[in-house]
Phi, psi and omega in degrees: 000126181291147176288144179249149184267340182051224182250016185264163185279359178211163183300142176308124193207133174251120182302128179246110184256024178269124177297140177284337186213141183261025187257352182233125179290322178228094181240113181253095181260119180255114175230112181056039176084001180260159184206161177204162179225145182222212185244151174277158175299321181298312182290323179299321179294320179291314183293337178297342179266001185239077184298333181288345179263326186241001173091283186241030175082194187300326180298335183293335184291343184285332182241009186281136169290146180300324181291344180271347183301315174259113180285112181224154178227119181290154178297132182248124176231089182074218181290148179292142174292138180278086178282169180298330180295320178292312183295317179298318178299318178298318181295321179296320178297318179296321177296322178292320177298318179297318176301316180296317180300315184287347179262008181240162178265120179223157173304142186305315183298315180293317179303313182295318180296313183289324177297317180298317180297314180296318180295325176295319179293321179295314179297323180298320180286329174296318177297321180295320177297320179290336174286326176292314182209117184307140179054049188300311183297322179296322180291322175297319178298323178296318181293321182281349181291146176292345181267006181301131181248153180305317181296322179293318178298319179297319179296319179297322179294318180296324184276336187286138174287160182302330184287351181276066183302319187294311179300313183293328178292318177300317181291326182294340178248008181285133183295343181259005174293130183270176185299322181295317178297316181294325177298320178294317182290336180296342180265000184290145182289340182281120186300324182295330178290314179296325178297316178299320180294319182298331181262355188286135182288350178261358178293136182270175186299319181295317179296317181293321177297320177300312183292331180294341180261006180298120182269351183275340180200151186281067179287346185301329183280341170284319178299325182300333183250010175278127184296343180271356178291131179307140186306314180299318179293317180300319180295317180297318182290322179291324175296320178297317179295320179296316179296322180294320178294320181292335181280350180282138179294138179284148182269000000 
């Protein structure tokens, strides 16, 4: 079934943050403007001895979402803020329901009524995304474009409100995000964004040192395997990881 563009600025798309392969800690594979990052064999072997960090051992890295690699829980104060990631997810679900509806046989009156209801809900979430960040779909399209440039990504980060989790998360894992952009994103409250920065090959030494001291989530073990981490810090973090692995009871 061909993808449809509807009235949005980019192809109907559900963000997939699952690594295709668990053998590279920082693997930036660009195919038609798409990219992904995963785990190294070295780190996977170490993390396999640390069930409290990865859940079910080394095997867990094969099906793990990147956001699940670092177990984090954002501060909750009452109801969750409706960030762009939440609103976008709702819109994608509604689009899937609409696709399903249009692929089934229903009485014409019911089909028209339900289609109208779904389209109104979809449009409502598009308006909500544009309230979070003007021309939201167009900006997502720019980030996903193969022509995305570092200066443009930096500008989008500067202009984006803190609530635009989805856009900022995409930029935090973009292979063309520069050190300055990543340094700004390293201070973002959303843990998955900081996690992406900790593993990013363009993050500089100062940013990585900052993230290694993050007390809200154990980013230090991602920093330990980033090639840009200063050697003395990298050695200390890897020794810490080794000691933590040795302290785990053997099965």
